[in-house]
C-alpha positions as CSV (number, residue, x, y, z in Angstrom):
1,M,103.7,-27.6,81.3
2,L,107.4,-27.5,83.0
3,S,110.0,-27.9,80.8
4,F,113.5,-28.3,81.6
5,N,114.8,-27.7,77.7
6,L,116.8,-24.7,76.9
7,T,115.9,-22.6,73.9
8,A,118.2,-22.7,71.1
9,E,119.1,-19.0,71.7
10,Q,119.9,-19.9,75.6
11,E,122.0,-22.8,74.5
12,A,124.1,-20.8,72.1
13,L,124.6,-18.0,74.9
14,R,125.7,-21.1,77.1
15,Q,128.1,-22.4,74.7
16,K,129.7,-18.9,73.8
17,A,130.2,-18.3,77.7
18,R,131.6,-21.8,77.8
19,E,134.1,-21.1,75.3
20,F,134.9,-17.8,76.8
21,A,135.6,-19.4,80.0
22,L,138.0,-21.9,78.8
23,N,139.5,-19.5,76.3
24,E,139.9,-16.3,78.3
25,V,139.0,-17.0,81.8
26,L,141.1,-20.2,82.6
27,P,144.1,-19.3,81.5
28,A,144.4,-16.0,83.3
29,A,142.8,-17.7,86.8
30,W,146.1,-19.2,88.7
31,R,148.3,-16.0,87.6
32,F,146.0,-13.6,89.2
33,D,145.2,-15.4,92.0
34,E,148.9,-15.5,93.0
35,K,149.2,-11.8,92.1
36,D,145.9,-11.0,94.5
37,E,144.7,-8.9,91.5
38,L,141.9,-8.4,89.0
39,P,142.8,-9.0,85.5
40,L,140.8,-6.2,84.1
41,F,141.5,-7.2,80.4
42,V,139.2,-10.4,80.8
43,L,136.1,-8.1,82.1
44,R,136.9,-5.6,79.3
45,K,136.9,-8.8,76.8
46,A,133.6,-10.1,78.5
47,F,132.1,-6.9,77.6
48,D,133.2,-6.8,74.0
49,A,131.8,-10.5,73.9
50,G,128.3,-9.6,75.0
51,L,128.7,-11.3,78.2
52,M,128.0,-8.6,80.6
53,N,125.1,-6.3,81.5
54,T,122.8,-8.6,79.6
55,D,119.8,-8.0,81.8
56,I,119.5,-4.1,80.8
57,P,116.0,-3.8,79.4
58,K,115.9,-3.2,75.6
59,A,114.1,0.4,76.2
60,Y,117.7,1.6,77.3
61,G,119.3,-0.2,74.7
62,G,120.3,-3.6,76.5
63,K,119.4,-7.0,75.3
64,G,116.9,-7.4,77.9
65,L,117.6,-11.0,78.7
66,G,116.7,-12.6,82.1
67,M,118.0,-14.0,85.3
68,L,118.2,-17.6,83.7
69,E,120.6,-16.3,81.3
70,S,122.5,-14.6,84.2
71,A,122.4,-18.1,85.8
72,L,123.9,-19.9,82.4
73,L,126.5,-17.3,81.8
74,T,127.6,-17.4,85.4
75,E,128.0,-20.9,85.8
76,E,130.1,-21.4,83.0
77,I,132.4,-18.4,84.0
78,A,132.3,-19.4,87.4
79,A,133.5,-23.0,86.4
80,A,136.6,-21.5,85.2
81,C,137.2,-19.3,87.9
82,P,134.4,-17.8,90.6
83,G,136.3,-15.0,91.5
84,L,136.3,-13.5,88.1
85,A,132.5,-14.4,87.9
86,T,131.7,-12.5,90.8
87,S,133.2,-9.4,89.0
88,I,131.9,-10.1,86.0
89,F,128.3,-10.4,87.4
90,D,128.8,-7.4,89.8
91,N,127.5,-5.3,87.4
92,S,124.6,-6.9,86.9
93,L,124.1,-6.6,90.9
94,G,125.0,-2.9,90.9
95,M,122.4,-1.9,88.1
96,E,119.4,-3.7,89.8
97,P,118.6,-1.0,92.2
98,I,118.6,1.6,89.2
99,I,116.4,-0.9,87.4
100,L,114.1,-1.3,90.1
101,S,114.2,2.1,91.2
102,K,111.0,4.5,90.7
103,N,113.4,7.2,89.5
104,D,113.8,7.0,85.8
105,A,116.3,9.7,85.5
106,P,119.2,7.2,86.4
107,K,118.1,4.7,84.0
108,K,117.8,6.9,81.1
109,K,121.0,8.6,81.9
110,Y,123.5,5.9,83.2
111,L,122.2,2.6,81.5
112,P,122.7,3.6,78.0
113,E,126.1,4.6,79.0
114,I,127.1,1.2,80.7
115,V,125.7,-0.6,77.7
116,G,127.3,1.7,74.9
117,S,131.1,1.9,76.8
118,F,132.9,-0.2,79.2
119,K,131.7,1.2,82.2
120,L,131.7,-0.7,85.7
121,I,129.0,-0.3,88.7
122,C,129.3,-1.9,92.0
123,F,127.0,-2.1,94.6
124,A,127.4,-0.9,98.2
125,T,125.5,-1.6,101.4
126,S,128.1,-3.3,103.5
127,E,129.8,-1.6,106.1
128,P,132.8,-2.5,108.3
129,T,130.3,-3.2,111.6
130,M,127.7,-4.5,109.2
131,G,127.2,-7.1,107.1
132,S,123.9,-8.9,106.7
133,D,121.8,-6.7,108.5
134,V,121.1,-4.2,106.3
135,S,119.1,-2.2,108.5
136,G,122.0,-1.8,110.5
137,I,123.6,0.8,108.2
138,R,125.8,3.8,109.7
139,C,126.4,5.7,106.6
140,R,124.5,8.9,106.5
141,A,122.6,10.7,104.1
142,E,121.8,14.3,105.0
143,K,119.2,16.4,103.1
144,D,120.7,19.2,101.4
145,G,118.3,21.2,99.3
146,T,116.6,18.6,96.8
147,G,119.5,16.5,97.4
148,Y,121.7,14.7,99.8
149,R,125.0,15.0,101.1
150,L,127.0,11.4,102.3
151,N,129.1,10.9,104.7
152,G,130.4,7.5,105.5
153,T,132.1,4.1,104.6
154,K,131.3,1.0,102.9
155,Y,133.2,-2.1,103.2
156,W,133.4,-5.6,101.2
157,I,132.5,-3.8,98.0
158,T,133.1,-5.9,95.0
159,N,134.9,-3.6,92.0
160,G,134.6,-1.3,94.1
161,G,138.4,0.1,93.7
162,I,137.5,0.1,89.6
163,A,133.9,1.1,89.2
164,D,132.8,4.1,87.4
165,Y,129.6,4.3,89.2
166,M,127.9,3.0,92.5
167,T,124.8,2.5,94.0
168,V,125.2,3.2,97.6
169,F,122.7,2.6,100.4
170,A,122.6,5.0,103.4
171,T,120.2,6.2,106.2
172,V,119.0,9.6,107.5
173,D,119.0,8.1,110.8
174,P,120.8,5.0,112.3
175,A,118.6,4.7,115.1
176,S,115.3,4.5,112.8
177,K,116.5,1.1,111.1
178,H,114.4,0.5,108.3
179,A,112.4,3.4,108.2
180,G,115.7,5.7,107.5
181,I,117.4,4.0,104.5
182,C,117.7,5.2,101.2
183,A,119.9,4.7,97.9
184,F,121.6,6.7,95.5
185,L,123.8,6.3,92.3
186,V,127.2,8.1,93.0
187,E,129.8,8.6,90.3
188,K,133.3,7.6,91.4
189,G,134.7,10.8,90.2
190,W,132.7,13.0,92.4
191,E,134.5,15.0,95.0
192,G,134.6,13.4,98.4
193,V,134.4,9.9,96.9
194,S,137.7,7.4,97.6
195,A,138.2,4.1,97.4
196,G,140.7,1.8,100.0
197,R,143.2,-0.6,99.3
198,P,142.4,-4.0,98.0
199,I,141.4,-6.1,100.9
200,P,143.6,-9.3,101.2
201,K,141.4,-12.3,101.0
202,M,141.7,-16.2,101.2
203,G,139.8,-16.7,98.1
204,Q,138.1,-14.8,95.3
205,R,141.5,-13.1,95.1
206,C,140.9,-12.5,91.1
207,S,137.8,-10.1,92.2
208,N,138.7,-6.6,93.3
209,T,137.3,-6.1,97.0
210,V,137.8,-2.6,98.6
211,G,136.1,0.1,101.0
212,L,134.6,3.2,100.0
213,N,134.6,6.1,101.8
214,F,132.4,9.4,101.4
215,K,133.1,12.9,102.8
216,D,130.7,15.1,102.1
217,V,129.5,14.0,98.8
218,R,126.9,15.8,97.2
219,V,124.0,13.7,95.5
220,P,121.5,15.5,93.3
221,S,117.9,14.7,93.5
222,E,117.9,13.2,90.1
223,N,120.4,10.4,91.4
224,I,118.1,9.4,94.3
225,L,117.3,5.9,93.6
226,A,115.2,5.5,96.8
227,H,113.7,7.9,99.3
228,P,114.2,7.3,103.1
229,G,112.2,4.2,104.1
230,E,112.1,2.7,100.5
231,G,115.8,1.7,100.6
232,F,115.4,-1.3,102.6
233,A,112.7,-2.7,100.4
234,L,114.9,-1.9,97.3
235,A,117.8,-3.5,98.7
236,M,115.6,-6.7,99.7
237,K,114.2,-6.7,96.1
238,T,117.8,-6.4,94.7
239,F,118.8,-9.3,96.6
240,G,115.5,-11.5,96.1
241,R,116.6,-11.2,92.2
242,T,120.4,-11.7,92.4
243,R,120.7,-13.9,95.2
244,S,119.8,-17.0,92.6
245,I,123.1,-15.9,90.8
246,I,125.1,-17.2,94.0
247,G,123.8,-20.5,93.3
248,A,125.2,-20.4,89.6
249,F,128.5,-19.3,91.2
250,A,128.5,-22.5,93.0
251,V,127.0,-24.7,90.6
252,G,130.0,-24.0,88.3
253,A,132.6,-24.3,90.8
254,A,131.1,-27.6,91.9
255,R,130.8,-28.9,88.6
256,S,134.2,-28.2,87.6
257,A,135.4,-29.8,91.0
258,M,133.6,-32.9,90.2
259,E,135.1,-33.0,86.5
260,Y,138.5,-32.6,87.9
261,A,137.7,-35.3,90.5
262,L,136.7,-37.9,87.6
263,D,139.2,-37.2,85.3
264,Y,141.7,-37.8,88.4
265,A,140.1,-41.2,89.4
266,K,139.7,-42.3,85.7
267,K,143.7,-41.8,85.9
268,R,145.4,-42.7,89.2
269,R,146.2,-46.2,89.9
270,A,146.3,-47.9,93.2
271,F,146.3,-51.2,94.3
272,G,146.7,-52.6,90.6
273,M,143.7,-50.6,89.1
274,E,142.0,-47.1,88.4
275,I,140.7,-45.7,91.5
276,S,137.5,-45.1,89.9
277,N,137.0,-48.8,90.3
278,F,136.5,-48.5,93.9
279,Q,133.1,-48.2,95.0
280,A,134.1,-45.6,97.7
281,I,135.1,-43.2,94.9
282,Q,132.1,-44.3,92.7
283,F,129.9,-43.4,95.5
284,K,131.9,-39.9,95.9
285,L,131.3,-39.2,92.3
286,A,127.9,-40.0,92.4
287,E,126.8,-37.9,95.1
288,M,129.1,-35.0,93.7
289,Y,126.9,-35.1,90.4
290,Q,123.8,-35.6,92.3
291,K,124.3,-32.3,94.4
292,V,125.6,-30.5,91.3
293,E,122.5,-31.3,89.2
294,T,120.1,-30.6,92.5
295,A,121.7,-26.9,93.0
296,R,121.5,-26.6,89.4
297,L,117.7,-27.1,89.2
298,L,117.2,-24.9,92.3
299,T,118.7,-21.9,90.8
300,W,117.1,-21.9,87.5
301,K,113.6,-22.3,89.4
302,A,114.5,-19.1,91.5
303,A,115.5,-17.4,88.1
304,L,112.7,-18.5,86.0
305,E,110.3,-16.9,89.3
306,A,112.0,-13.9,88.7
307,D,112.0,-13.9,85.0
308,G,108.3,-14.5,85.3
309,G,107.4,-11.5,87.6
310,Q,106.7,-13.8,90.9
311,D,108.2,-12.9,94.1
312,P,111.7,-15.1,93.9
313,T,112.8,-14.4,97.5
314,I,112.5,-18.0,99.0
315,S,113.5,-19.8,96.2
316,A,116.7,-17.5,95.9
317,S,117.4,-17.8,99.6
318,I,116.9,-21.7,99.0
319,A,119.0,-22.0,96.1
320,K,121.7,-19.7,97.5
321,F,122.4,-21.5,100.6
322,Y,121.7,-25.0,99.3
323,A,124.2,-24.6,96.6
324,S,126.6,-22.7,98.4
325,E,126.5,-25.4,100.8
326,A,126.5,-28.5,98.4
327,A,129.9,-26.7,96.5
328,M,131.6,-26.9,99.9
329,E,130.7,-30.4,100.2
330,V,131.7,-31.3,96.3
331,V,135.0,-29.7,96.2
332,E,135.9,-31.2,99.8
333,E,135.0,-34.4,98.3
334,A,136.8,-33.8,95.1
335,L,139.9,-32.6,97.2
336,Q,139.7,-36.3,99.0
337,V,139.6,-38.0,95.6
338,F,142.8,-36.3,94.8
339,G,144.3,-37.0,98.2
340,G,147.4,-35.4,99.1
341,Y,147.6,-33.9,95.6
342,G,144.5,-31.9,96.1
343,Y,146.0,-30.2,99.0
344,T,148.7,-28.8,97.1
345,R,148.8,-25.7,94.8
346,F,149.9,-27.9,92.0
347,F,146.3,-29.2,91.3
348,P,143.3,-26.9,90.8
349,I,141.0,-28.0,93.7
350,E,142.6,-25.8,96.8
351,K,141.7,-22.7,94.5
352,L,138.0,-23.5,94.4
353,L,138.0,-24.5,97.9
354,R,139.6,-20.9,98.9
355,D,137.0,-19.1,96.0
356,I,133.7,-20.9,97.0
357,R,134.0,-20.6,101.1
358,L,132.8,-17.0,100.3
359,L,129.8,-18.2,98.9
360,K,127.9,-18.9,102.2
361,I,128.7,-15.2,103.7
362,Y,128.2,-12.8,100.7
363,E,124.5,-11.3,99.6
364,G,123.2,-12.8,103.2
365,T,125.0,-15.8,105.2
366,S,123.5,-18.9,105.1
367,E,122.3,-18.3,108.4
368,V,120.2,-15.5,107.2
369,Q,118.9,-17.6,104.3
370,R,117.5,-20.1,106.9
371,I,116.1,-17.3,108.8
372,I,114.0,-16.2,105.9
373,V,112.9,-19.5,104.8
374,S,112.1,-20.7,108.5
375,G,109.9,-17.3,108.8
376,F,107.9,-18.2,105.6
377,V,107.5,-21.7,106.5
378,L,106.4,-20.6,110.0
379,N,103.9,-17.7,109.0
380,H,103.1,-18.1,105.2
381,Y,103.4,-21.8,104.4
382,R,99.9,-23.6,103.9
383,S,99.7,-27.2,105.0
384,V,98.0,-29.6,102.8
385,M,97.7,-32.4,105.8
386,P,95.3,-31.8,108.5
387,P,96.0,-30.6,111.9
388,L,97.3,-33.4,114.0
389,E,94.2,-33.6,115.8
390,D,92.0,-33.7,113.1
391,L,94.3,-36.7,111.6
392,P,92.0,-39.7,111.1
393,I,94.5,-42.3,112.3
394,I,92.1,-44.9,113.2
395,R,93.8,-48.6,113.0
396,D,91.2,-50.8,114.7
397,K,88.1,-50.1,112.4
398,D,87.4,-50.1,109.0
399,P,85.3,-47.2,107.6
400,E,81.9,-49.5,107.5
401,E,82.3,-49.7,111.0
402,L,83.0,-46.3,111.6
403,A,79.7,-45.2,109.8
404,A,77.9,-48.1,112.1
405,L,79.4,-46.4,115.1
406,K,77.9,-42.9,113.8
407,Q,74.6,-44.1,113.2
408,S,74.3,-45.7,116.8
409,G,75.3,-42.2,118.5
410,Q,78.9,-43.0,119.4
411,K,81.5,-40.6,118.3
412,V,85.6,-40.8,118.0
413,W,87.5,-38.9,120.2
414,R,91.3,-38.2,119.9
415,C,93.5,-37.1,122.8
416,Q,95.2,-34.1,121.6
417,I,98.4,-34.8,123.8
418,C,99.5,-38.6,122.9
419,G,96.9,-39.5,119.9
420,H,94.6,-42.0,121.6
421,V,91.6,-42.7,120.1
422,H,88.3,-43.5,122.1
423,Y,84.9,-44.5,120.7
424,A,81.9,-43.3,122.7
425,A,79.2,-40.7,123.2
426,E,81.3,-38.7,125.2
427,P,84.9,-38.4,125.7
428,P,86.7,-40.3,128.6
429,E,87.1,-38.9,132.4
430,A,91.0,-39.3,131.9
431,C,93.0,-40.6,128.8
432,P,94.1,-44.2,129.7
433,Y,97.6,-43.5,128.4
434,C,98.9,-40.1,129.3
435,F,96.2,-39.7,132.2
436,F,95.1,-36.1,130.6
437,P,91.5,-34.9,131.6
438,G,88.8,-35.5,128.8
439,K,89.0,-32.0,127.8
440,A,92.0,-33.0,126.1
441,F,90.0,-35.0,123.5
442,K,88.6,-33.5,120.2
443,E,85.9,-35.2,118.2
444,M,87.4,-36.3,115.2
């Protein structure tokens, strides 16, 4: 039976995250956005508060919480600053390939370390000439005894400049596409590993984003997360679980924009009254709330599927592209409510607008999500309704008349081109409407 009620433990976790967002994240957001710098001390506080790494399994010393709990935490922190929320959640993204890997050695070595000390881990698939096309990876992995050597560059890597560890996807042969992709756990301190300067960005300026370069980096066999041919599937399984959390980023930011607009509308006066009295503003607020609530439900659905052991790929894609696009609409409407003040840096809306624009791009663009969902609809979705040619659209006879026709030897024929219904033992020579021959008719 469906239930939309959170457990007492989940409610407590959400409240704890909300207090952390208001007391620790919100006061730092605009200053560090201005500096274009990650406030690392906030991540440290999140770790100390138990708001990071919550999804590490209990077998490795973690709390063993699920994606729904991650969604609850992320929404609250993203409501204060989507950029900082990205850097805080990035540890979960970086760890997911380790948790999903068939190799137990990295799990036993690194997961307890991440639980026990303030260690950061990033996720590296994208490259300077490759974003959503994971099969287009060019970073090379060459066999070296029982291990590999890495050479190449990864780009757009969240927390790449501060991470202690990194899950890196590479290929043994770029021409082999999916079949050549493999994955590794790399330590920042290894010889040949270097991080570039922070990439200057329009938004998410409180989140560290860099390129990573690998020059003849030796990876031992115990740090192989996926062998050639297994890496692409591992990346897709990772995204299938973590994409729902992009929905949580969007929900948090959109909720804040709605709340700011609501507060402003109740206080701003024009034409002798608060602008919240104008139906145009009321409709905007209603649509904002509707989109926030819808996006949250889609996000929770995807997260619950992941926690329940189902394949969450389709639900996660839907949650990601709906929520990220709905957030853009909500924040833009909030800015409209603020009018000229919303366009200034004195108010919070412009920062939210800059921060959330990235949500339609990273972890697979909105266009990629539409490809995933349309592929499912076209190839795997099973319709409940009958095919059009079998649809019993009969307007001029009731069931008793049809039964009498059947007893008299007559049949019901439907033109598969235009839908005309013909009653006779045989189909007509040609349809009287579209003129297609009798073979276009199908017995109903």
